[in-house]
N, C-alpha and C positions, 0 to 999 in steps of 0.2 A: 693377872698381875694387878696389884693395887695401884691406884693413881699415884700414891705417894712414893712408889718404888722408883719413879723417875728422878727423885730428889736424892741428894746426899744425906748421910745419916744426920749431919748437923741441921740440914734444912728440914728433915722430917721432925726433928725435935722442936724446931721453931714453930712449925705448923701445929704440932700437938700442943704446944704451950698456949698458942692462940685459941685452939679449940677448947682447951680447959678454961681459959679466961671467959670465953663466950658462955659455956655451960654453967660456970660457977658464979659469974658476976653480971653477965648481960641478960640472959634469959629470965632470971628471977625478977628483974626490975623493968624490963623493956616495955611491958604493956602500960604500966603506970606512967613512966616517963614519956612515952610516945603519945598517949592520950592527953597528957597535960602539956604537950609541946615544950618540955623542959630541956634546957641545954644539959647534955650529959657530962658535966664537968668532972665528976668523980671517975667516970669511966675513961675519959680522955687522959686523966692523970695516970691511971693504971696502964693505958696504952703507951704513954711516955716511958714508964718504968720497964715495959716489955721491949722497948726499942723499936716500936712499930714505925715511928716517924723517921728512923734512920735507915730504912731498908734499901734506899737508893743512894745512900751516901757512902763513898769509899772509906775504907778503914783509915787511911791517912788523915781524914778529916773527922774521925770519931764515929763513923757509921758502922753498921753491920750489913753490908751489901749481900743480897740474895739473888739467885737466878730469876729470870722473868717467870718461868713456870712456878717457882716457889711464891713469888709475889702474887700470881694469879690465885693460887690455892689459899694463901693467907687472906687475901681479899674476900674470897668465897666464904671462908670461915667467919670473918667479921660480919659480912652481909647476912649470913645464916642467922646470926644473932639479932642484928639490927642493921638494916641497910644504911642508915644514917651514919653509923660509926665508920663504915667503909668510905663513905663520902667525906668524912672528916679528915681522912688521910690521903684521899685521891689526888686532889689538886696539889697538895703539899708534895707528893711524890713526883708529879710531873715537873714542878718547879725545880726540885732537886736534880732531876734528870737534865733539865735545861741548863742548869749551872754546871753540872759535870761535863756535858758535851760542848757547851758554847761559852761558858763564863771565863773571864780573865782569872788569872791566879789570885789576884787580890780579891775579886768577887767571891771566889770559892772559899778563901780563908776567912772572909768577913761573915759569910752566912752559913756555910755547910756544917761547921761544928755545932752551932747552936740549933740548926735545923735537925741534926741527928738526935739531939736530946729532946726535941720538942719545945725547947725554950722559945725558939722562933718557929712559928707555924706560918706556912705560906699558902697562897691561893693564886689562881689565874683570873684575869679580868679581860674577857674577850667580847662577850655578847653586848650589843647596844640596843636601846629601846626600839629603834626604827627597823632593825633587822637582826636576824639570828645567824643563819649559816653562811651568809655572804660576808665573810670576814674582810674581804678586800674593800668593801663599801663602808668601812667604819669611819666615823667622823671625829673621834677623839684625836686631838692634835697636840703634839709636844714641839714647841718652837724653841730653838736654841737662843739663849740670851747670855751674852758675854759682857754685858755692861756691869759696871761697878767692880770690875776686877775678879769676878767669879764666873766660872763656866757652869751654866745651869740650863735645864729645860723648864719651860713654863707650860703646864699641862692644862687643857680645857676640854671638857666633854663629859659624857655620862655613860656608865656601864650598868648592866642589869643582870639579874640572876647570878650574882656572884656569891658562891657558897663560902661559908666561914669568914666572911669579910669583916665581921665585928671582932673576931677572935684571932685574926691573922696579923702578924707584924711585918709581913712582906707580901707585896703584890706584884706578880709578873704581868705588867700592863702592856697590852697590844695597842699600839697607837701609830699615828702617822707623823713621822719626822720630816717628811717631804710631801705635802698634800698635792703637789703638782706633778708628781712622778708618773711616767707612762711606761709600761702598765702600772696600775696602782700598787701592786705588791712590792715594787721596788722602793717605794717610799715608806714602808712599814717597818717599825722597829719594836723591840721589847725593852721597856724600862723596868728596873727593879725598884719599885716605889715603896717607901715606908710611910705610915700614917703621919700626918702633920697638917699645918695650916693650909687651907684650900682644898682639902679632901674631906668630904662629908659622906658618911654612911647614912643615907637619907631615910630609908625605911626597910623593914622586913616585908618580903612579899608573901602573902598567904598562899599556901599550897595544899593540894589534895592529900599528899603523903609527904615522905621525906621530912618528917617532923624532928624537932630537937635541935638540929643544926640550922643555921639561918641562911636564907638566900636573900640578898639585898640589892638595892640600887646604890651605886657610887656616883657622886658628883664631884668633878674636878673643876675648880674655879681658880685659875691662876695659881695652881699648886706648883711649887718650885721643888725640883729635885736635882741633885748634882749631876753634872755631865758624866761622871764615872758610874752612874747608875745604868748606862746603856749596856745591855747584855752583850758581852764580847767586845765592846768598844768600837763597833763599826755600825754605822747607820744602814738601814735598808735590808738588813738580814733577818728581820723579825718574823716575816711570814713563813719562810722556810724553816726557821728554828721552831716556830710553834707547830707547824705541820709535823715535824719530827716528834715533838713532845706529845702531840695528840695521838700518835700511835700507841704510846704508853697509856694515855688517858682512855682510849677506846678499849684497850685490853682490860683496863681496870673496870670500866662500865660493864663489859661482858662478864667479868668475874663477879661483880655485884649481882648481876642477873642470875648467875649460877647459884649464888647464895640464897637469893629470894626463892628461886625455883626449888632448890633443895629443901628449904624449910617448909614450903607449901606441900611438896610431895610427902615429906616425912609426916606432917600433921594429917594429911589426907589418908595416908596408908594406915596410920595408927587408928584413926577414927573409923575407917572402913572395916577394921577387924573387931572393933568394940561394938559398933552400932549394929543392931539386928533389925531385920524387916522380913516378914513372912517366915519367921522361925529359922532364919539363918543369917550369919554376918553379911553385911551388904556387899562386901567384896566378892562374894560368891554369885552375885547377880551379874549377868554378862555386861550390862551397860556400865556398871561401876568398874568391873574388871578391865574393860576396854580403856576407860579413862586412865586407870593406874598404869596399865601397860604402855600406853602412848606417852604419858607423862615421864615415866622412867626412861623410855627409849629416847625421847627428844632431849631430855636433860643430859643423858650420857653422850649423845652426839654433840651437843653444845659444848660440853666440857672438853671433849677431844679436839674439837675445832679451835677452841680458845687456846688450849695447850699447844696445838700445832703452831699457831701464830706466835705464841710465846717462845717456842724453841727456835723458830725462824728468826725472831728478833735477836736472840742471843747468838745466833750464828752470824750476825752482822748483815743480814739481808734487809732490804726495804720491805716493810710489811703493811703498807697502807691498805692494800687489798685484803690481806689475811686478817688484819685487825678489824677492818670493816666487815668482813664476812662474820667474824666471831661476834662482833657487837650486834649486828643485825639478827643473826640466828639465835644467840643467847637471850637477847632482850625480848624478841617475839615469843620464844619458848617460855620464858619466865612469866609473861603475861598470860599465855594460854594455860600454863600449869596453875597459876593463881586463880584463874576463872574456874577451872575444873575442880580445884580444891574447894571453892565455894559451893559448886554443884554437889560434890560428894558430901559436904557437911549439911546440905539442905538448908533449912531455916536457921540453923546455928551458924552457918557460914556468913550470915548477914548480921550476926550479933557481935558487938564489940567485946564480948567476953571470950571470944575465940580469936586466935592470932591470924586466921586466914583472911579476915577483912583487912588487916594491915598489909599483908602481902599484896592483896588486890589493889590497894591504894598506892603502894610503893612501886610496883612493877612498871607502870606506864612511864616513870621518869627515865628508865633506861632506853626507851624507844626514842625519846626526843633529846636526851642529854648527850653532850659531847659530839654534836652533829646528828641531826635527825636520821632515821633509817632511810628516808627518801634520798637524802644526800649521800649516805653510805652506799646505796645501790648505784648511784651515779659514779662514785669513786671506783667501785668494783668493776662496773662496765668499762670505764675508761682504761683501767689497768689491764683488763682482759684484752682490749684492743691493742694497747701499747706493747703488751708482752706477747701478743700473737696467740692468745688462748691460755688455758690453765697450764699447759706443759711448755709454753714458749720460753 
């Protein structure tokens, strides 16, 4: 059975449309754009026309919602063409999910219709310079200010590694509205922040891969945002809200890894059939054949693990363990496939004239992004104990 057979006919059509977009518009230009670290504005506009930014937005707000397995396979297709394009819609989708699940009706109507069209693009701001995965230790503070007749929050702090922050019109900011709360997570909230005075995108961070889209530092210096920017309207709910959002984020990262791994395997398989050594195609040499077999096997396993987590999410189950498993296994698999693709290409794998060097540079991001794999393994172990094992 084809992987796409788990989707409805409409969803298969959507995935096929994105696949054609990747083959017709992305792959012919990606090498030039990626090497020049050029923002893919024209491709982003085409993605808007395809409705990619409305995949998590309900129809009543102008979106074209798809199942989580469909979202995974769409993300895989985008990442197969260029992982950065999948990143351009990843945080946006998480913010849309946060609004759908936790936003007030006024917040939904304010943002979701424009997010569905891509007019408003959104991102998350979680990580801070002094720490990464320990989100409860964040230092960005939003203090309520009701002076002057206006209910506002005044935000101070710094965020880092914020993707799409120069091109986003909405930021889901994880911050402390009660720095004295015990335990700390009870004082954490999410503010829906728009660019304005007191918010500076200070610099783009140089990266090994993940070119084209920006990852930046954000500095908040007495940035004022209305009190109704508080997600859901209740303080202290932000940590739990974001943990739920990150289930989608980790599935998206796993899907990106599938796309990078799939592209690397396809290039390696094609090259192994064309390249000859000792009077026969190199795939007929046992060492190369073993690489190809292991690459295909692990990629297939990673896809099934990711789709399993996606189906569990749609069934309404908590999937922090399943999403963590998918993220860990798919990202480690993508990196190993990328390394093996370089091996199969030999010296050409080290050349910037072949795409496998890009896969090799892009793959490590999924190991550290959206919570490092070391943290994910802790989540998995904790859930195993809480549930009483895999079948608990």
